C-alpha positions in Angstrom: 0.0 0.0 0.0 1.5 3.4 -0.9 1.6 6.4 1.4 -1.0 8.4 -0.5 -3.5 5.7 0.0 -2.6 5.5 3.7 -2.8 9.3 4.1 -6.2 9.4 2.3 -7.6 6.6 4.5 -6.4 8.3 7.7 -7.6 11.8 6.6 -11.1 10.6 6.0 -11.1 7.9 8.7 -10.1 10.4 11.3 -13.3 12.4 10.6 -15.6 9.3 10.4 -14.2 7.2 13.3 -11.4 9.0 15.1 -11.0 6.3 17.8 -10.7 3.5 15.2 -8.3 5.6 13.1 -6.1 6.3 16.2 -6.1 2.6 17.0 -5.0 1.6 13.5 -2.3 4.3 13.4 -1.0 3.2 16.8 -0.8 -0.4 15.6 1.1 0.6 12.4 3.4 2.9 14.5 4.4 0.0 16.8 4.9 -2.5 13.9 8.4 -2.3 12.4 8.9 -3.5 8.9 11.3 -6.4 8.4 13.7 -5.9 5.4 15.7 -8.6 3.7 19.4 -8.5 4.8 21.3 -6.7 2.1 24.6 -7.8 0.6 26.4 -5.1 2.4 25.6 -6.9 5.8 26.4 -10.4 4.7 30.1 -10.3 5.6 29.2 -9.2 9.1 26.5 -11.8 9.3 28.7 -14.6 8.0 31.7 -13.7 10.3 29.5 -13.6 13.5 28.9 -16.4 15.9 25.1 -16.6 15.9 23.1 -17.5 19.0 19.8 -16.8 20.6 19.0 -15.1 23.9 16.0 -15.7 26.1 12.7 -15.4 24.2 14.4 -16.3 20.9 16.2 -12.9 20.5 18.8 -13.2 17.7 22.4 -12.2 18.7 25.6 -12.0 16.8 29.0 -12.2 18.4 32.6 -11.4 17.5 35.6 -11.7 19.7 36.6 -13.6 22.8 34.0 -14.4 25.5 36.3 -13.3 28.3 36.8 -9.8 26.9 34.7 -6.7 28.0 31.4 -6.5 26.1 30.3 -3.8 23.7 26.7 -4.0 22.7 25.5 -2.9 19.3 21.9 -1.7 19.1 20.2 -1.0 15.8 17.4 1.5 14.9 13.8 1.1 13.9 13.2 -1.6 11.3 16.9 -2.5 11.6 19.1 -5.5 12.5 22.2 -5.9 14.6 24.4 -6.7 11.6 23.7 -3.2 10.3 26.3 -2.1 12.9 28.7 -4.9 12.0 31.3 -2.5 10.7 32.1 -1.7 14.3 32.9 -5.3 15.2 36.3 -6.0 13.8 37.9 -2.7 14.9 36.5 -3.3 18.4 37.7 -6.9 18.5 41.1 -5.8 17.5 41.1 -3.5 20.5 40.3 -6.4 22.8 36.5 -6.3 23.1 33.8 -8.9 22.7 31.1 -7.4 20.4 27.5 -8.5 20.6 24.9 -7.2 18.2 21.2 -8.0 18.8 18.1 -8.0 16.7 15.6 -6.4 19.0 12.1 -7.6 19.5 10.0 -7.6 16.3 13.2 -6.9 14.3 15.5 -8.9 12.1 15.6 -12.6 13.0 13.9 -12.1 16.4 10.3 -12.9 17.2 7.5 -10.5 17.7 5.4 -8.2 15.7 5.3 -5.0 17.7 7.5 -3.0 20.0 8.0 0.5 21.3 10.7 2.6 23.0 9.7 1.6 26.5 9.6 -2.2 25.7 12.8 -1.9 23.8 14.6 -0.2 26.6 13.5 -2.8 29.1 14.6 -5.5 26.7 18.1 -4.0 26.7 18.3 -4.4 30.5 17.2 -8.0 30.1 20.0 -8.5 27.5 22.6 -7.1 30.0 21.2 -9.3 32.8 21.5 -12.4 30.6 25.0 -11.5 29.6 25.7 -11.2 33.3 28.0 -8.2 33.4 28.3 -4.4 33.1 28.7 -3.4 29.5 31.9 -1.7 28.5 29.9 0.3 26.0 26.7 0.5 24.1 26.8 1.8 20.5 23.3 2.5 19.3 21.7 4.1 16.3 18.5 6.1 15.8 15.6 4.4 17.7 18.1 2.2 19.4 19.9 5.3 20.7 16.7 6.7 22.3 15.9 3.3 23.8 19.4 3.0 25.1 19.2 6.4 26.9 15.8 5.4 28.3 17.3 2.0 29.4 20.0 3.8 31.5 17.2 5.5 33.5 15.8 2.0 34.3 19.2 0.6 35.4 21.2 -0.4 32.3 24.8 -0.5 33.4 27.4 0.7 30.8 30.6 2.5 31.1 30.1 4.4 27.9 27.1 5.2 25.7 27.7 6.1 22.0 24.6 7.5 20.4 24.3 7.8 16.6 21.5 10.0 15.2 19.1 9.3 18.0 15.8 11.2 18.6 16.1 14.1 20.9 12.4 14.1 21.7 9.9 11.3 21.4 7.0 13.7 21.3 8.4 15.1 18.1 8.7 11.6 16.6 5.0 10.9 17.4 3.9 14.3 16.1 5.8 13.8 12.8 4.3 10.4 12.4 0.7 11.7 12.8 1.4 14.5 10.3 3.0 12.0 7.9 0.0 9.7 7.9 -2.3 12.7 8.1 -4.1 11.4 11.1 
């Protein structure tokens, strides 16, 4: 379905049934799109040790299990291997690098997520790994969720944020404008 059709449906639906339109918009907003892994990520995917965390969460690992952990956190509709270019340079510096496919993303199960759920998921990842993280490198939606996770108890020595949202209210407002709700 193209965006013009979606915008028209929401523009008219908002007038006829605002509650139903809001519910549909909410469900779309919380439903990331899964994309096929592009060729540019295959070398990172192929070089990683693949495993699953609790709940079937897909994880990708490079480096030695005894080394300090750097966690790679992707953005909305992303995958952990999108940040795979960080892996080899970090491994060469003595780090164990773990990238995850968040809930409802990549090879992980689920259909919907949001910033709050994703941030709590990051704490669960840390608990399962069993140690303070040396660093979290996160992009876009993952950056916002990582910041939020620190307020809930995520322990990391460093937090590297790449193009994260500065304000979730703005993200929501732009979405409603985009779909013309």
